[in-house]
mmJSON file of the N, C-alpha and C atoms, coordinates in Angstrom:
{"data_MODEL":{"atom_site":{
"group_PDB":["ATOM","ATOM","ATOM","ATOM","ATOM","ATOM","ATOM","ATOM","ATOM","ATOM","ATOM","ATOM","ATOM","ATOM","ATOM","ATOM","ATOM","ATOM","ATOM","ATOM","ATOM","ATOM","ATOM","ATOM","ATOM","ATOM","ATOM","ATOM","ATOM","ATOM","ATOM","ATOM","ATOM","ATOM","ATOM","ATOM","ATOM","ATOM","ATOM","ATOM","ATOM","ATOM","ATOM","ATOM","ATOM","ATOM","ATOM","ATOM","ATOM","ATOM","ATOM","ATOM","ATOM","ATOM","ATOM","ATOM","ATOM","ATOM","ATOM","ATOM","ATOM","ATOM","ATOM","ATOM","ATOM","ATOM","ATOM","ATOM","ATOM","ATOM","ATOM","ATOM","ATOM","ATOM","ATOM","ATOM","ATOM","ATOM","ATOM","ATOM","ATOM","ATOM","ATOM","ATOM","ATOM","ATOM","ATOM","ATOM","ATOM","ATOM","ATOM","ATOM","ATOM","ATOM","ATOM","ATOM","ATOM","ATOM","ATOM","ATOM","ATOM","ATOM","ATOM","ATOM","ATOM","ATOM","ATOM","ATOM","ATOM","ATOM","ATOM","ATOM","ATOM","ATOM","ATOM","ATOM","ATOM","ATOM","ATOM","ATOM","ATOM","ATOM","ATOM","ATOM","ATOM","ATOM","ATOM","ATOM","ATOM","ATOM","ATOM","ATOM","ATOM","ATOM","ATOM","ATOM","ATOM","ATOM","ATOM","ATOM","ATOM","ATOM","ATOM","ATOM","ATOM","ATOM","ATOM","ATOM","ATOM","ATOM","ATOM","ATOM","ATOM","ATOM","ATOM","ATOM","ATOM","ATOM","ATOM","ATOM","ATOM","ATOM","ATOM","ATOM","ATOM","ATOM","ATOM","ATOM","ATOM","ATOM","ATOM","ATOM","ATOM","ATOM","ATOM","ATOM","ATOM","ATOM","ATOM","ATOM","ATOM","ATOM","ATOM","ATOM","ATOM","ATOM","ATOM","ATOM","ATOM","ATOM","ATOM","ATOM","ATOM","ATOM","ATOM","ATOM","ATOM","ATOM","ATOM","ATOM","ATOM","ATOM","ATOM","ATOM","ATOM","ATOM","ATOM","ATOM","ATOM","ATOM"],
"id":[1,2,3,4,5,6,7,8,9,10,11,12,13,14,15,16,17,18,19,20,21,22,23,24,25,26,27,28,29,30,31,32,33,34,35,36,37,38,39,40,41,42,43,44,45,46,47,48,49,50,51,52,53,54,55,56,57,58,59,60,61,62,63,64,65,66,67,68,69,70,71,72,73,74,75,76,77,78,79,80,81,82,83,84,85,86,87,88,89,90,91,92,93,94,95,96,97,98,99,100,101,102,103,104,105,106,107,108,109,110,111,112,113,114,115,116,117,118,119,120,121,122,123,124,125,126,127,128,129,130,131,132,133,134,135,136,137,138,139,140,141,142,143,144,145,146,147,148,149,150,151,152,153,154,155,156,157,158,159,160,161,162,163,164,165,166,167,168,169,170,171,172,173,174,175,176,177,178,179,180,181,182,183,184,185,186,187,188,189,190,191,192,193,194,195,196,197,198,199,200,201,202,203,204,205,206,207,208,209,210],
"type_symbol":["N","C","C","N","C","C","N","C","C","N","C","C","N","C","C","N","C","C","N","C","C","N","C","C","N","C","C","N","C","C","N","C","C","N","C","C","N","C","C","N","C","C","N","C","C","N","C","C","N","C","C","N","C","C","N","C","C","N","C","C","N","C","C","N","C","C","N","C","C","N","C","C","N","C","C","N","C","C","N","C","C","N","C","C","N","C","C","N","C","C","N","C","C","N","C","C","N","C","C","N","C","C","N","C","C","N","C","C","N","C","C","N","C","C","N","C","C","N","C","C","N","C","C","N","C","C","N","C","C","N","C","C","N","C","C","N","C","C","N","C","C","N","C","C","N","C","C","N","C","C","N","C","C","N","C","C","N","C","C","N","C","C","N","C","C","N","C","C","N","C","C","N","C","C","N","C","C","N","C","C","N","C","C","N","C","C","N","C","C","N","C","C","N","C","C","N","C","C","N","C","C","N","C","C","N","C","C","N","C","C"],
"label_atom_id":["N","CA","C","N","CA","C","N","CA","C","N","CA","C","N","CA","C","N","CA","C","N","CA","C","N","CA","C","N","CA","C","N","CA","C","N","CA","C","N","CA","C","N","CA","C","N","CA","C","N","CA","C","N","CA","C","N","CA","C","N","CA","C","N","CA","C","N","CA","C","N","CA","C","N","CA","C","N","CA","C","N","CA","C","N","CA","C","N","CA","C","N","CA","C","N","CA","C","N","CA","C","N","CA","C","N","CA","C","N","CA","C","N","CA","C","N","CA","C","N","CA","C","N","CA","C","N","CA","C","N","CA","C","N","CA","C","N","CA","C","N","CA","C","N","CA","C","N","CA","C","N","CA","C","N","CA","C","N","CA","C","N","CA","C","N","CA","C","N","CA","C","N","CA","C","N","CA","C","N","CA","C","N","CA","C","N","CA","C","N","CA","C","N","CA","C","N","CA","C","N","CA","C","N","CA","C","N","CA","C","N","CA","C","N","CA","C","N","CA","C","N","CA","C","N","CA","C","N","CA","C","N","CA","C","N","CA","C","N","CA","C","N","CA","C"],
"label_alt_id":[null,null,null,null,null,null,null,null,null,null,null,null,null,null,null,null,null,null,null,null,null,null,null,null,null,null,null,null,null,null,null,null,null,null,null,null,null,null,null,null,null,null,null,null,null,null,null,null,null,null,null,null,null,null,null,null,null,null,null,null,null,null,null,null,null,null,null,null,null,null,null,null,null,null,null,null,null,null,null,null,null,null,null,null,null,null,null,null,null,null,null,null,null,null,null,null,null,null,null,null,null,null,null,null,null,null,null,null,null,null,null,null,null,null,null,null,null,null,null,null,null,null,null,null,null,null,null,null,null,null,null,null,null,null,null,null,null,null,null,null,null,null,null,null,null,null,null,null,null,null,null,null,null,null,null,null,null,null,null,null,null,null,null,null,null,null,null,null,null,null,null,null,null,null,null,null,null,null,null,null,null,null,null,null,null,null,null,null,null,null,null,null,null,null,null,null,null,null,null,null,null,null,null,null,null,null,null,null,null,null],
"label_comp_id":["MET","MET","MET","LYS","LYS","LYS","LYS","LYS","LYS","THR","THR","THR","LEU","LEU","LEU","ILE","ILE","ILE","VAL","VAL","VAL","LEU","LEU","LEU","VAL","VAL","VAL","PHE","PHE","PHE","ILE","ILE","ILE","PHE","PHE","PHE","SER","SER","SER","ALA","ALA","ALA","LEU","LEU","LEU","SER","SER","SER","TYR","TYR","TYR","GLY","GLY","GLY","GLN","GLN","GLN","ILE","ILE","ILE","VAL","VAL","VAL","TYR","TYR","TYR","GLY","GLY","GLY","GLY","GLY","GLY","GLU","GLU","GLU","GLY","GLY","GLY","HIS","HIS","HIS","ASP","ASP","ASP","ALA","ALA","ALA","GLY","GLY","GLY","TYR","TYR","TYR","GLU","GLU","GLU","TRP","TRP","TRP","ALA","ALA","ALA","GLN","GLN","GLN","GLU","GLU","GLU","HIS","HIS","HIS","ASP","ASP","ASP","ILE","ILE","ILE","THR","THR","THR","ASP","ASP","ASP","VAL","VAL","VAL","GLY","GLY","GLY","TYR","TYR","TYR","ASP","ASP","ASP","ASN","ASN","ASN","GLY","GLY","GLY","ASN","ASN","ASN","SER","SER","SER","GLU","GLU","GLU","SER","SER","SER","PHE","PHE","PHE","ASN","ASN","ASN","GLU","GLU","GLU","GLY","GLY","GLY","VAL","VAL","VAL","ARG","ARG","ARG","GLN","GLN","GLN","TYR","TYR","TYR","ALA","ALA","ALA","GLU","GLU","GLU","GLU","GLU","GLU","GLN","GLN","GLN","GLN","GLN","GLN","GLU","GLU","GLU","GLU","GLU","GLU","ALA","ALA","ALA","ASP","ASP","ASP","GLU","GLU","GLU","ASN","ASN","ASN"],
"label_asym_id":["A","A","A","A","A","A","A","A","A","A","A","A","A","A","A","A","A","A","A","A","A","A","A","A","A","A","A","A","A","A","A","A","A","A","A","A","A","A","A","A","A","A","A","A","A","A","A","A","A","A","A","A","A","A","A","A","A","A","A","A","A","A","A","A","A","A","A","A","A","A","A","A","A","A","A","A","A","A","A","A","A","A","A","A","A","A","A","A","A","A","A","A","A","A","A","A","A","A","A","A","A","A","A","A","A","A","A","A","A","A","A","A","A","A","A","A","A","A","A","A","A","A","A","A","A","A","A","A","A","A","A","A","A","A","A","A","A","A","A","A","A","A","A","A","A","A","A","A","A","A","A","A","A","A","A","A","A","A","A","A","A","A","A","A","A","A","A","A","A","A","A","A","A","A","A","A","A","A","A","A","A","A","A","A","A","A","A","A","A","A","A","A","A","A","A","A","A","A","A","A","A","A","A","A","A","A","A","A","A","A"],
"label_entity_id":["1","1","1","1","1","1","1","1","1","1","1","1","1","1","1","1","1","1","1","1","1","1","1","1","1","1","1","1","1","1","1","1","1","1","1","1","1","1","1","1","1","1","1","1","1","1","1","1","1","1","1","1","1","1","1","1","1","1","1","1","1","1","1","1","1","1","1","1","1","1","1","1","1","1","1","1","1","1","1","1","1","1","1","1","1","1","1","1","1","1","1","1","1","1","1","1","1","1","1","1","1","1","1","1","1","1","1","1","1","1","1","1","1","1","1","1","1","1","1","1","1","1","1","1","1","1","1","1","1","1","1","1","1","1","1","1","1","1","1","1","1","1","1","1","1","1","1","1","1","1","1","1","1","1","1","1","1","1","1","1","1","1","1","1","1","1","1","1","1","1","1","1","1","1","1","1","1","1","1","1","1","1","1","1","1","1","1","1","1","1","1","1","1","1","1","1","1","1","1","1","1","1","1","1","1","1","1","1","1","1"],
"label_seq_id":[1,1,1,2,2,2,3,3,3,4,4,4,5,5,5,6,6,6,7,7,7,8,8,8,9,9,9,10,10,10,11,11,11,12,12,12,13,13,13,14,14,14,15,15,15,16,16,16,17,17,17,18,18,18,19,19,19,20,20,20,21,21,21,22,22,22,23,23,23,24,24,24,25,25,25,26,26,26,27,27,27,28,28,28,29,29,29,30,30,30,31,31,31,32,32,32,33,33,33,34,34,34,35,35,35,36,36,36,37,37,37,38,38,38,39,39,39,40,40,40,41,41,41,42,42,42,43,43,43,44,44,44,45,45,45,46,46,46,47,47,47,48,48,48,49,49,49,50,50,50,51,51,51,52,52,52,53,53,53,54,54,54,55,55,55,56,56,56,57,57,57,58,58,58,59,59,59,60,60,60,61,61,61,62,62,62,63,63,63,64,64,64,65,65,65,66,66,66,67,67,67,68,68,68,69,69,69,70,70,70],
"pdbx_PDB_ins_code":[null,null,null,null,null,null,null,null,null,null,null,null,null,null,null,null,null,null,null,null,null,null,null,null,null,null,null,null,null,null,null,null,null,null,null,null,null,null,null,null,null,null,null,null,null,null,null,null,null,null,null,null,null,null,null,null,null,null,null,null,null,null,null,null,null,null,null,null,null,null,null,null,null,null,null,null,null,null,null,null,null,null,null,null,null,null,null,null,null,null,null,null,null,null,null,null,null,null,null,null,null,null,null,null,null,null,null,null,null,null,null,null,null,null,null,null,null,null,null,null,null,null,null,null,null,null,null,null,null,null,null,null,null,null,null,null,null,null,null,null,null,null,null,null,null,null,null,null,null,null,null,null,null,null,null,null,null,null,null,null,null,null,null,null,null,null,null,null,null,null,null,null,null,null,null,null,null,null,null,null,null,null,null,null,null,null,null,null,null,null,null,null,null,null,null,null,null,null,null,null,null,null,null,null,null,null,null,null,null,null],
"Cartn_x":[27.593,27.913,28.574,29.477,30.179,29.208,28.251,27.264,26.396,26.03,25.214,25.957,27.226,28.033,28.128,28.324,28.415,27.098,25.993,24.676,24.474,24.839,24.678,25.546,26.763,27.641,27.036,26.498,25.872,24.682,23.832,22.657,23.09,24.055,24.543,25.114,25.872,26.452,25.367,24.353,23.26,22.519,22.269,21.584,22.44,23.712,24.614,24.67,24.714,24.737,23.491,22.345,21.092,21.137,21.744,21.854,22.761,23.82,24.73,24.05,23.387,22.735,21.62,20.804,19.643,19.882,21.057,21.411,20.784,20.107,19.637,18.486,18.624,17.526,17.006,17.886,17.436,16.609,17.061,16.334,14.961,14.945,13.676,12.716,13.248,12.412,11.83,12.65,12.167,11.096,11.313,10.345,9.01,9.076,7.848,7.148,7.927,7.347,6.635,7.283,6.675,5.398,5.412,4.235,3.09,3.395,2.375,1.801,2.62,2.197,1.909,1.927,1.625,2.441,3.76,4.671,4.938,4.818,5.036,6.11,6.825,7.878,9.166,9.497,10.694,11.98,11.883,13.044,13.129,12.41,12.334,13.717,13.909,15.157,14.869,14.939,14.668,15.938,17.082,18.331,18.997,18.433,19.01,19.676,19.026,19.601,19.433,20.557,20.48,19.857,20.144,19.556,18.042,17.567,16.133,15.523,16.179,15.693,15.628,16.635,16.644,15.463,15.129,13.968,12.681,12.553,11.371,11.288,12.425,12.433,12.145,12.642,12.356,10.858,10.218,8.768,8.055,8.452,7.818,7.998,9.199,9.458,8.606,8.467,7.634,6.183,5.709,4.341,4.152,5.155,5.072,5.073,5.933,5.968,4.636,4.068,2.78,1.676,1.701,0.712,0.879,2.135,2.394,1.907,1.945,1.502,-0.012,-0.72,-2.212,-2.779],
"Cartn_y":[-36.848,-36.868,-35.549,-35.055,-33.82,-32.635,-32.615,-31.535,-31.581,-32.78,-32.933,-32.408,-32.735,-32.269,-30.743,-30.162,-28.705,-28.056,-28.624,-28.096,-28.2,-29.335,-29.511,-28.524,-28.303,-27.337,-25.939,-25.604,-24.296,-24.121,-25.128,-25.058,-24.917,-25.728,-25.648,-24.268,-23.725,-22.394,-21.331,-21.429,-20.454,-20.534,-21.748,-21.908,-21.393,-21.659,-21.177,-19.66,-19.063,-17.611,-17.008,-17.631,-17.142,-17.115,-18.114,-18.132,-17.004,-16.725,-15.659,-14.305,-14.089,-12.806,-12.54,-13.539,-13.326,-13.604,-14.111,-14.191,-15.316,-16.251,-17.43,-17.186,-17.69,-17.72,-16.341,-15.39,-14.052,-13.418,-13.59,-13.063,-13.718,-15.04,-15.776,-15.34,-15.164,-14.734,-13.349,-12.448,-11.099,-11.108,-11.925,-12.026,-12.547,-13.604,-14.194,-13.218,-12.515,-11.551,-10.446,-9.941,-8.884,-9.373,-10.61,-11.2,-11.298,-11.743,-11.881,-10.533,-9.476,-8.151,-7.183,-7.686,-6.888,-5.59,-5.739,-4.59,-4.163,-2.88,-2.367,-1.288,-1.074,-0.053,-0.599,-0.174,-0.669,-0.156,0.794,1.315,0.813,-0.25,-0.772,-1.024,-0.562,-0.797,-0.704,-1.856,-1.845,-1.636,-1.484,-1.225,-2.454,-3.614,-4.826,-5.666,-6.703,-7.652,-7.165,-6.956,-6.491,-7.546,-8.826,-9.863,-9.922,-9.716,-9.657,-8.485,-7.319,-6.116,-6.339,-7.016,-7.29,-8.166,-9.128,-9.976,-9.175,-8.277,-7.413,-6.534,-5.923,-5.031,-5.788,-7.027,-7.806,-8.041,-8.421,-8.636,-7.338,-6.234,-4.949,-4.566,-4.786,-4.471,-5.333,-6.608,-7.494,-7.036,-6.596,-6.121,-4.846,-3.979,-2.733,-3.019,-3.945,-4.31,-4.911,-5.742,-6.361,-5.298,-4.33,-3.255,-2.403,-2.164,-1.364,-2.054,-3.381,-4.153,-4.1,-3.89,-3.904,-2.559],
"Cartn_z":[-20.239,-18.829,-18.407,-19.23,-18.909,-18.864,-19.802,-19.819,-18.573,-18.152,-16.953,-15.733,-15.632,-14.519,-14.515,-15.668,-15.772,-15.347,-15.773,-15.4,-13.893,-13.31,-11.866,-11.081,-11.537,-10.878,-10.976,-12.127,-12.308,-11.362,-11.276,-10.397,-8.947,-8.518,-7.144,-6.856,-7.786,-7.598,-7.468,-8.293,-8.25,-6.923,-6.449,-5.168,-4.024,-4.056,-3.011,-3.021,-4.202,-4.327,-3.705,-3.926,-3.347,-1.838,-1.227,0.227,0.714,-0.007,0.403,0.26,-0.856,-1.115,-0.114,0.141,0.987,2.462,2.84,4.238,5.02,4.408,5.116,6.066,7.298,8.254,8.639,8.89,9.258,8.161,6.948,5.791,5.694,5.814,5.741,6.84,8.052,9.178,8.924,8.4,8.092,7.019,5.993,4.905,5.44,6.239,6.79,7.733,8.552,9.482,8.707,7.67,6.851,6.202,5.75,5.117,6.13,7.343,8.388,8.811,8.742,9.201,8.056,6.831,5.638,5.591,5.748,5.742,4.299,4.038,2.678,2.629,3.727,3.802,3.201,1.971,1.287,1.926,2.825,3.526,4.96,5.276,6.633,7.227,8.475,9.193,10.689,11.372,12.804,13.626,12.952,13.634,14.225,14.042,14.613,13.532,13.081,12.126,10.69,10.013,8.625,7.724,7.973,7.118,7.314,8.55,8.818,8.062,8.173,7.481,5.972,5.425,3.989,3.592,4.427,4.149,4.147,5.123,5.201,3.955,3.6,2.424,1.133,1.033,-0.171,-0.303,0.793,0.745,0.348,0.964,0.67,-0.798,-1.323,-2.73,-3.654,-3.335,-4.144,-4.131,-2.969,-2.87,-3.674,-3.634,-4.394,-5.903,-6.341,-7.759,-8.199,-7.35,-7.658,-7.771,-6.873,-6.902,-8.154,-8.551,-9.734,-11.007,-11.004,-12.178,-12.329,-11.231,-11.268,-11.467],
"occupancy":[1.0,1.0,1.0,1.0,1.0,1.0,1.0,1.0,1.0,1.0,1.0,1.0,1.0,1.0,1.0,1.0,1.0,1.0,1.0,1.0,1.0,1.0,1.0,1.0,1.0,1.0,1.0,1.0,1.0,1.0,1.0,1.0,1.0,1.0,1.0,1.0,1.0,1.0,1.0,1.0,1.0,1.0,1.0,1.0,1.0,1.0,1.0,1.0,1.0,1.0,1.0,1.0,1.0,1.0,1.0,1.0,1.0,1.0,1.0,1.0,1.0,1.0,1.0,1.0,1.0,1.0,1.0,1.0,1.0,1.0,1.0,1.0,1.0,1.0,1.0,1.0,1.0,1.0,1.0,1.0,1.0,1.0,1.0,1.0,1.0,1.0,1.0,1.0,1.0,1.0,1.0,1.0,1.0,1.0,1.0,1.0,1.0,1.0,1.0,1.0,1.0,1.0,1.0,1.0,1.0,1.0,1.0,1.0,1.0,1.0,1.0,1.0,1.0,1.0,1.0,1.0,1.0,1.0,1.0,1.0,1.0,1.0,1.0,1.0,1.0,1.0,1.0,1.0,1.0,1.0,1.0,1.0,1.0,1.0,1.0,1.0,1.0,1.0,1.0,1.0,1.0,1.0,1.0,1.0,1.0,1.0,1.0,1.0,1.0,1.0,1.0,1.0,1.0,1.0,1.0,1.0,1.0,1.0,1.0,1.0,1.0,1.0,1.0,1.0,1.0,1.0,1.0,1.0,1.0,1.0,1.0,1.0,1.0,1.0,1.0,1.0,1.0,1.0,1.0,1.0,1.0,1.0,1.0,1.0,1.0,1.0,1.0,1.0,1.0,1.0,1.0,1.0,1.0,1.0,1.0,1.0,1.0,1.0,1.0,1.0,1.0,1.0,1.0,1.0,1.0,1.0,1.0,1.0,1.0,1.0],
"B_iso_or_equiv":[0.0,0.0,0.0,0.0,0.0,0.0,0.0,0.0,0.0,0.0,0.0,0.0,0.0,0.0,0.0,0.0,0.0,0.0,0.0,0.0,0.0,0.0,0.0,0.0,0.0,0.0,0.0,0.0,0.0,0.0,0.0,0.0,0.0,0.0,0.0,0.0,0.0,0.0,0.0,0.0,0.0,0.0,0.0,0.0,0.0,0.0,0.0,0.0,0.0,0.0,0.0,0.0,0.0,0.0,0.0,0.0,0.0,0.0,0.0,0.0,0.0,0.0,0.0,0.0,0.0,0.0,0.0,0.0,0.0,0.0,0.0,0.0,0.0,0.0,0.0,0.0,0.0,0.0,0.0,0.0,0.0,0.0,0.0,0.0,0.0,0.0,0.0,0.0,0.0,0.0,0.0,0.0,0.0,0.0,0.0,0.0,0.0,0.0,0.0,0.0,0.0,0.0,0.0,0.0,0.0,0.0,0.0,0.0,0.0,0.0,0.0,0.0,0.0,0.0,0.0,0.0,0.0,0.0,0.0,0.0,0.0,0.0,0.0,0.0,0.0,0.0,0.0,0.0,0.0,0.0,0.0,0.0,0.0,0.0,0.0,0.0,0.0,0.0,0.0,0.0,0.0,0.0,0.0,0.0,0.0,0.0,0.0,0.0,0.0,0.0,0.0,0.0,0.0,0.0,0.0,0.0,0.0,0.0,0.0,0.0,0.0,0.0,0.0,0.0,0.0,0.0,0.0,0.0,0.0,0.0,0.0,0.0,0.0,0.0,0.0,0.0,0.0,0.0,0.0,0.0,0.0,0.0,0.0,0.0,0.0,0.0,0.0,0.0,0.0,0.0,0.0,0.0,0.0,0.0,0.0,0.0,0.0,0.0,0.0,0.0,0.0,0.0,0.0,0.0,0.0,0.0,0.0,0.0,0.0,0.0],
"pdbx_formal_charge":[null,null,null,null,null,null,null,null,null,null,null,null,null,null,null,null,null,null,null,null,null,null,null,null,null,null,null,null,null,null,null,null,null,null,null,null,null,null,null,null,null,null,null,null,null,null,null,null,null,null,null,null,null,null,null,null,null,null,null,null,null,null,null,null,null,null,null,null,null,null,null,null,null,null,null,null,null,null,null,null,null,null,null,null,null,null,null,null,null,null,null,null,null,null,null,null,null,null,null,null,null,null,null,null,null,null,null,null,null,null,null,null,null,null,null,null,null,null,null,null,null,null,null,null,null,null,null,null,null,null,null,null,null,null,null,null,null,null,null,null,null,null,null,null,null,null,null,null,null,null,null,null,null,null,null,null,null,null,null,null,null,null,null,null,null,null,null,null,null,null,null,null,null,null,null,null,null,null,null,null,null,null,null,null,null,null,null,null,null,null,null,null,null,null,null,null,null,null,null,null,null,null,null,null,null,null,null,null,null,null],
"auth_seq_id":[1,1,1,2,2,2,3,3,3,4,4,4,5,5,5,6,6,6,7,7,7,8,8,8,9,9,9,10,10,10,11,11,11,12,12,12,13,13,13,14,14,14,15,15,15,16,16,16,17,17,17,18,18,18,19,19,19,20,20,20,21,21,21,22,22,22,23,23,23,24,24,24,25,25,25,26,26,26,27,27,27,28,28,28,29,29,29,30,30,30,31,31,31,32,32,32,33,33,33,34,34,34,35,35,35,36,36,36,37,37,37,38,38,38,39,39,39,40,40,40,41,41,41,42,42,42,43,43,43,44,44,44,45,45,45,46,46,46,47,47,47,48,48,48,49,49,49,50,50,50,51,51,51,52,52,52,53,53,53,54,54,54,55,55,55,56,56,56,57,57,57,58,58,58,59,59,59,60,60,60,61,61,61,62,62,62,63,63,63,64,64,64,65,65,65,66,66,66,67,67,67,68,68,68,69,69,69,70,70,70],
"auth_comp_id":["MET","MET","MET","LYS","LYS","LYS","LYS","LYS","LYS","THR","THR","THR","LEU","LEU","LEU","ILE","ILE","ILE","VAL","VAL","VAL","LEU","LEU","LEU","VAL","VAL","VAL","PHE","PHE","PHE","ILE","ILE","ILE","PHE","PHE","PHE","SER","SER","SER","ALA","ALA","ALA","LEU","LEU","LEU","SER","SER","SER","TYR","TYR","TYR","GLY","GLY","GLY","GLN","GLN","GLN","ILE","ILE","ILE","VAL","VAL","VAL","TYR","TYR","TYR","GLY","GLY","GLY","GLY","GLY","GLY","GLU","GLU","GLU","GLY","GLY","GLY","HIS","HIS","HIS","ASP","ASP","ASP","ALA","ALA","ALA","GLY","GLY","GLY","TYR","TYR","TYR","GLU","GLU","GLU","TRP","TRP","TRP","ALA","ALA","ALA","GLN","GLN","GLN","GLU","GLU","GLU","HIS","HIS","HIS","ASP","ASP","ASP","ILE","ILE","ILE","THR","THR","THR","ASP","ASP","ASP","VAL","VAL","VAL","GLY","GLY","GLY","TYR","TYR","TYR","ASP","ASP","ASP","ASN","ASN","ASN","GLY","GLY","GLY","ASN","ASN","ASN","SER","SER","SER","GLU","GLU","GLU","SER","SER","SER","PHE","PHE","PHE","ASN","ASN","ASN","GLU","GLU","GLU","GLY","GLY","GLY","VAL","VAL","VAL","ARG","ARG","ARG","GLN","GLN","GLN","TYR","TYR","TYR","ALA","ALA","ALA","GLU","GLU","GLU","GLU","GLU","GLU","GLN","GLN","GLN","GLN","GLN","GLN","GLU","GLU","GLU","GLU","GLU","GLU","ALA","ALA","ALA","ASP","ASP","ASP","GLU","GLU","GLU","ASN","ASN","ASN"],
"auth_asym_id":["A","A","A","A","A","A","A","A","A","A","A","A","A","A","A","A","A","A","A","A","A","A","A","A","A","A","A","A","A","A","A","A","A","A","A","A","A","A","A","A","A","A","A","A","A","A","A","A","A","A","A","A","A","A","A","A","A","A","A","A","A","A","A","A","A","A","A","A","A","A","A","A","A","A","A","A","A","A","A","A","A","A","A","A","A","A","A","A","A","A","A","A","A","A","A","A","A","A","A","A","A","A","A","A","A","A","A","A","A","A","A","A","A","A","A","A","A","A","A","A","A","A","A","A","A","A","A","A","A","A","A","A","A","A","A","A","A","A","A","A","A","A","A","A","A","A","A","A","A","A","A","A","A","A","A","A","A","A","A","A","A","A","A","A","A","A","A","A","A","A","A","A","A","A","A","A","A","A","A","A","A","A","A","A","A","A","A","A","A","A","A","A","A","A","A","A","A","A","A","A","A","A","A","A","A","A","A","A","A","A"],
"auth_atom_id":["N","CA","C","N","CA","C","N","CA","C","N","CA","C","N","CA","C","N","CA","C","N","CA","C","N","CA","C","N","CA","C","N","CA","C","N","CA","C","N","CA","C","N","CA","C","N","CA","C","N","CA","C","N","CA","C","N","CA","C","N","CA","C","N","CA","C","N","CA","C","N","CA","C","N","CA","C","N","CA","C","N","CA","C","N","CA","C","N","CA","C","N","CA","C","N","CA","C","N","CA","C","N","CA","C","N","CA","C","N","CA","C","N","CA","C","N","CA","C","N","CA","C","N","CA","C","N","CA","C","N","CA","C","N","CA","C","N","CA","C","N","CA","C","N","CA","C","N","CA","C","N","CA","C","N","CA","C","N","CA","C","N","CA","C","N","CA","C","N","CA","C","N","CA","C","N","CA","C","N","CA","C","N","CA","C","N","CA","C","N","CA","C","N","CA","C","N","CA","C","N","CA","C","N","CA","C","N","CA","C","N","CA","C","N","CA","C","N","CA","C","N","CA","C","N","CA","C","N","CA","C","N","CA","C","N","CA","C","N","CA","C","N","CA","C"],
"pdbx_PDB_model_num":[1,1,1,1,1,1,1,1,1,1,1,1,1,1,1,1,1,1,1,1,1,1,1,1,1,1,1,1,1,1,1,1,1,1,1,1,1,1,1,1,1,1,1,1,1,1,1,1,1,1,1,1,1,1,1,1,1,1,1,1,1,1,1,1,1,1,1,1,1,1,1,1,1,1,1,1,1,1,1,1,1,1,1,1,1,1,1,1,1,1,1,1,1,1,1,1,1,1,1,1,1,1,1,1,1,1,1,1,1,1,1,1,1,1,1,1,1,1,1,1,1,1,1,1,1,1,1,1,1,1,1,1,1,1,1,1,1,1,1,1,1,1,1,1,1,1,1,1,1,1,1,1,1,1,1,1,1,1,1,1,1,1,1,1,1,1,1,1,1,1,1,1,1,1,1,1,1,1,1,1,1,1,1,1,1,1,1,1,1,1,1,1,1,1,1,1,1,1,1,1,1,1,1,1,1,1,1,1,1,1]
}}}
């Protein structure tokens, strides 16, 4: 039981950390927007929402890594 509790606390902490790092809705919106518009600029910055920009850059970085693997 104690091990299960420790594992659950670890999982919850990891998920919470992900929300803090990626900024939640703005990040998600930026990622989706970049995906819809096939953005590949890893330095993207529209000067508005930093969390949105981070989402765009994450998508662009993933695309660049994928291209490098092929």
